[in-house]
Structure formats: C-alpha cells, structure tokens
N, C-alpha and C positions, 0 to 999 in steps of 0.2 A: 864138408863144405863150410866155409866161414860165413857168418851172418853178414849181410849187407848193412853196414852201419848207416847208410843213407835212407833206409826204409823206416817208416814210422813205427813206433812201438805201440803197445796196446792202448795207452792213454794219451798218445800224441794227437794234437789237433792239427790237421793239415789244411792249408789254404789251397783250394783247388777243387774241381768237381770230379776228378778222375779217381778210380779205385786205388791206383798207386800214386806215389808222389811224383808229379811232373817235374821235369828239369826246370830248375830255377825257382821252384816253390819253396815256401818256408815251413819247416816242421816245428810246431810249437810244443816241443817236449820239455822235460826238466821243469824248472820252477816257473817258466813262462807258460807252459801247458797247464800247470796247477792253477795259476792266476786266471787263465782263460776259463777253466772249469768252475772256478769260484763264482763266475758270473752267470752260471746256469740258473734257470728258473726253478729247477727241481731241487728241493731241499736235501734229499738223500744223496744226490749227485754232488752237491756242494760239500756235504759232510765227508763223503768219500775223498774229495779233493783235499780237504783239511788233513785227513789221515796221511795222504801222500806227501803233503807239504813237510811233515816232520822228517822226511828223508833228506831234506835239503838244508840241514844245519840251522844256523842262527836266522838266516833270512826266512826259511820256512817256518821256524818257530814264531817269528814276528807276525806272519800271516795268521797263525792260529790265535795268537794273543789279540790281534786286531779284530778277529771274528767275535770277540766278546762284546764289541760295540755294535754289532749288526742289529737291524730292526727285527729280525725273526727270532722269537724266543727259542724255538726248537733248534735253530742253527747255533745260537749262543750256547745252549745246553750241550750240543754236540762238541763245541770247542772246549767247554768246561770239562766234559768227560775225558777229553784227550790230555788236558793239562793238569788235572787234579792230583796225579801221583808224581809229578815232576818236582825236582828239588831246586831249580834255578831261582835265585832271589827275585828276578823280575817277573817270573811266573807267579810266585807266591804273592807278590804285590798286586798283580793284576787280578788274581783270584779273590783277594781281600776286598776288592772293589766291585766284584760281581758275585752275587749269590743267587743261583737259579731258583732256589726254594722260595724266594720272595715273589716270583712270578707264577707260582704254581696255581692251577685252576682245575675245576672239575671238567673232565673231557667226556665222560659217559656215566649215566646212571642206569644200572641194570636191575630190573625188577624180578623178584621171585614171589611165589605164592605162600611160602612159609618163612619162618625166622631163619636168618643167616647169621651164624655165630662164628664161623671159621672160614677164612680165605687163605689160599696159598698160591704162589706163582712158581711155575716150572723153571728149572735152571736156565733154559734157553730164553726165558722172558716172554714167550709167546702165548702160554696157556695159563689161564686163571682157573683155579679149582675152588668150588664152594660147596658147603653142605646145604641142607634144606630138604625138599621132597626128593630124596635121592642125592646123588653127587653130580653136580653140573660142571661142565667144562666150557669155558668162554675163551674167545680170541681177545687177548689183552688190548691190542691196539684199535680194534674196530668195535669191541663190545658185543660181537655176534656169538650167539650160543652155538657151540660145536655139536655135530651130529652124535658124538659119543655121549651116552648117558648111562650112569651107573646106578642101578636100582638097589641102593643101600640106605634104608630109611633110618631115621632117628640117629644120625651120625653126630657124635659129640666132638671128635678130634680128627685131624687130618695131618699127614706129613708126606712129603715127596722126596724121593731119593735124589742124590746129586747127579746121577746120570739121566734123570728125567723119565725113567722107564717104569718106576714102581711107585704106587701110591698105597699108603697104609691108612686104614680108617678104624675108628672104634665106635661102636654103637651102644645103646643103652641095655643091650642084652648080654653084656660082659663078653663081647666077641671082638677080636681083632681080625680084620680081613686085609689080605694083600692082593692088590689089583695090578693088572697090566694097564698102565696109563694110556697106552697107544690103542688098545683094543677094547678096554672096558671089561676084560675077562677077569674073574676072580681066580687067582692062582692058588690061594690057600686060606684056611680059616684057623685061627688060634683061639682057644677057649681060655679067657682070663677069668678064672673062677673066684679069685680072692675077694677083691673089693672093686668098687667103681673106679674107672680110669678117668682122670681129669686132664691129662696132658700126655703127649707122646712126641718122640723125635726119632729119626733114623740116623744111624751112624754114617759118616761120610763114605765109607766103603760099601754101604748098602747091605751089610750082612746082619746087622742087629738092630733091634728096636727097643728103646727104653720107654717104659710106661710109668707115669706118676699116678699112684693109686691113693685110695682113702684108707689110712690106718695100716698099710702094708708096705710103705716105702716105695721103692722104684724097682720094678721087675724088668730085667733085661732078657729079651728073647733072641734066640738064634733062628733066623728065618729059614735056614737050610734044614736044621734038625727039628724045627717047630717045638723046641724045648726052652724053658727058662734056664739061662746059663747061671745067673745068680740074682739075688735080691739085695739091693743096696739099702742099708738101714732098715732091715726087716723088723716088723712089729712096732714100728714107730707110731706115735700117738697123733701125728699131724697129717694133714692132707697135703699132698704134693700138687699144688694148683698149676704150676708152670714149669717147663723144662726148656733148656737151651744147650746145644752142644757146640764145641769149638770146631773150627774148620779142619784142624788136624785130628779130630776124633779122640783127643786125649783127656779133655776136660768136660765134665757135665755140670751144669748149674741147675739147681732146683729152687723154685719160689714156693714157700710153704705158708699155710694158714696160721702157723704159730709166730708169724712176723719175722721169720728168719730167711736168709738166702744161704744155701749150702753149696759148697764147691767140692766136687768129687773127682777122684781119678777114675775115669770111665772104664779103664781096662781092669783095674783091681777092685774098684768099689770103695777104696780108702777115702775117708773124709779129709780134705785138704784144709778147709777153713769154713767158719760160720760167721756171716755178717748179721748184726742184730739191731740196727738203728731204726727200723720201722716200728711203729707203735701198734700196728694191727696187721692182719693177713696180707701176704704178698700175692698179687693177682697175675703178674707177668714178669718175665725176665728175658734178657737178651745179652749176648756176648759179642764183642767186637771182632772183626775179621782177624786182627793180630792176636786175639786171645788174651789181651791184657786189661780190657775194660769190661765191667759187668754193669748192666743197668737193670733196675728193678722198679716196678710200678705197684703201688699198694692201695689198699682200702683207706689208708690214712690221707689220701688225696695228693701224696707227694711221689716224686721220682727221685731215686738216689743213684748216683754214679760212683762206682767203686773201682779202685785200682787193685787188680789181683796180685801184682808183683809186690806192692808195699803193704797190702792188706788194709788199706786206709780208705775212709770215705772221702771222695774227691769233691762231690757237689750234692746239694739237695735242691731239687727244682720244684718250685711252688707256682701254682697258677690254675690248675684244675680245681673245680669246685665240687667234685665228686670222685668216686673210685677211679683209679687209673687202671683200666682193664687190659690194655695191650701196649707194648713198646716194641720198636724195631730200630736197628742201627743201619745206616746207609752203608753200601759196599766200600766206600772210601774211609769209613770210620769217623767221619767228621760231623755227621748229623744224626740226631735222634728224633724219631717221630713217636708221639704218644697219642693214644685214644682213650676216651673217658666216658663214664656214665653221664657226664655233663653235656654230652652231645657234640663235643668239639674234638678236633685233632690239633695238636700243637706240635710245632717244629722247633727244635732247639739246636743251638750250637753246642756240640758235645764237649768242646774245650773250655768255653767260657760260661756256659749255662744260660746264655742269652736266649730268650724266646723270640723267635722270628715270626713267620705268619701263624695265624690262628684260623683254621678252616671250620666254617660253621654251617655247611650245607646240609648236614644230617639233622633229622628231626627226632631222633631217638638215640638211645645209648650207642656208642661205638664199641662193638664187640671185638673186632679183629682188624689188624692191619698187616700189610706185607709190602716190601719194596722189591722191585725187579732187580735182577743181578747187575744190570747196567746202571742202576741208580736213577733212571729217567722216569720211572712210573711208580706211583703209590696206589695201593688198592685198600679200600676200607669197607667194612660191612656194618650195617645197622638195621635192626628190625628186619624188613623184607627187601631191603635194597643193598646194592653193592655200588660203590663209586670208584671210578678210576680217575686218578689225578696226574697231571703232567703239564707240559708247556705247549701251548697252541703254536702252530706254525706261523 
C-alpha cells in the first residue's frame, strides 16, 4: 500500500484538533514546520529543529546561522555545534563573530571529601568520573552523584575506553584495575611491579593500555592476555608524567620530566620525534583530533603548540603564573583549555594563540580538566571540588 502523501509526517505541525489531518487543514511540514518548532519554548526541541533545518539547503542553513544571534546561550551553542565543521565562507564568517567560550560559566560545583586530582568524561558525554575516596560517577548535566560507586582507594590515574564500557585505574599499590563502568565490577587486576605509574591511556580499540612510569619508560599492556606486550624506551632516566594517544591509535605522545615531548609509533614503539623547547619538566600533553597538533604544558609556566607534520614549534602561549598542570583540546580542534597551579583555567584560540576567557572560580590548584565529546561542557578539578562549565539556557 502506498503512503498517503496528505498525512502529516513525524515532525509536521497540524492546524486542527483532530488526530488526523482534517479536510482543508494546513500541514506545516518542511521548512515551515521547522520554523514553527523553532518558536517552541523548550530549548532541546528548538535545537532538534535546527538539526532538521540543515536538510533544507541554503534556506535551512540561514536559519541555523541566524540562531547564533538568539538570546539563549545554550541555543546559540547548539547552532555553533552544528556549524563548526562546515566549510562555507558565510558560515566561517558567522563563526568568527560568535565564540561560545566567551559566555562560559560555572554550572555546578561538586564537593568531595578528599582531594580530586583526576576527572574524565565518558564518550557519550553523560557521565563524569573522578578519583578521591574511591571512584565516583556523576551525571554531567545535573551534577548528581550516580548510585554506582567503585571502592578503589588512592587512585592516581583514570582512563575510559572509547566505547564507554571500561574504566582503567591505577592506585599507589602498583596495581592497574580494569572496571566495568556500567556495573562497577572489577574485571581484572594487573600488577605493575616496576615503578610508579604517573599516567595512562587506553587505545581506541580498547585492547591495550599504555602506562607512563618512573624510570622504566612506557609499559603497554594487553588487556586480554594481562601481559606487557612491550616497553617503550625501557630503562629511561626520565619520568613519563603525561600521555596522549591519537584517535586512530597510531601515535602516542609522552610528556616527560626531562623537559621533552616524545612522539612514538604506538604499534611498534619506534620513536618518531622529540620536541625540546621547554626549559623544565612537562606536566601535560594533548593531541588534536586530526593528529597533526600536539600541545604541551610545563612547569616553566608556558604552553607550547607543535606541528607534528612539520616538526616545528607553532606557538608559545604565556599567561599562567605557575605550572601548567593540564591541557585539553576541544573536539573541533580549534580551542585549547589549560589549567594551572595559579588556580585559573585559560581558554585559547589554538590557531592564533589568543587568550579568550580566564576562569577564576577555583580557590586551589587546578589539577585536571576534561571536555565533553560534543564540546559543550568543560569539567575541572581542584582540591576537593569539581566544577562543570558550560552555557546557561
């Protein structure tokens, strides 16, 4: 049976009070239906209508661009999220005139009883994981503590797999633990006997974990066999303070206390390049989504931006008055966020090096930061508090 073309579709607005479209009524489908839903009082419904608008060519794109002028910060950020990867000249011009990071504010302050040095956000953007007295799970958008609690004390490092199912933690007892993030069950324990672990990352396929150690390079564990596959730069004299892995799983970056950043072929352990322009130990590293830009934060109070393709230093960012303890790159690759022992969070344009907002709500060192996969939420930890940042409705 052929579909009746006169019947309203899922998103059509129908003028009339009957369940089916009465004879002579007007069905507001297509772009007119989108415009009708954009007048909804519910922000999420309006953002959904913006997504639909992009199905209607130039006229629909105009609606999304116009949304950047809306009074609601959250609605404008929704429009920004839809436009930021587009290549049209008029889109790029509109985005240059609107920067959502300029309107970022603290949405929630979450209190813990013990020091919080590590935070991570699940790939679906819904769950925040923090260390402290055990491992706590929070709902990102409401700030509510989730019922699942993981009793793993003295945790120093955390990493979440890309499928959001697995959490790996390291504690002060030289032990790696692998957890089911949905149930809180410990699936396996790996004994890291060599030296203390200061950083860890999970490969994108979730099969291996790399651990940055003290004086023993980087150990790479196979989570299925529970064995170390290989050790990168074994018997090194430096401490691997920070690790980052590219989205394709081919490149591993380490930040080291000998003031260097080393780039490795993650599959073979081969050293690709060493960057050396910091004057003292590197505390944090990040790699852009396209794998071409590396960012490092150092005890020398500077941030350096490196081009991996040319092997050149692109920018040196100055502004923090103390160690740069953490760095993160936004999902679109355009924005860098840094946290420091000077108690501030700085937001930078990664192309120009311009410092945009400076967030000063923390009263202690900023230990860790994370950006949600949709780029709309920033999370930071300091002393016994966690703050979530974003745009208010």
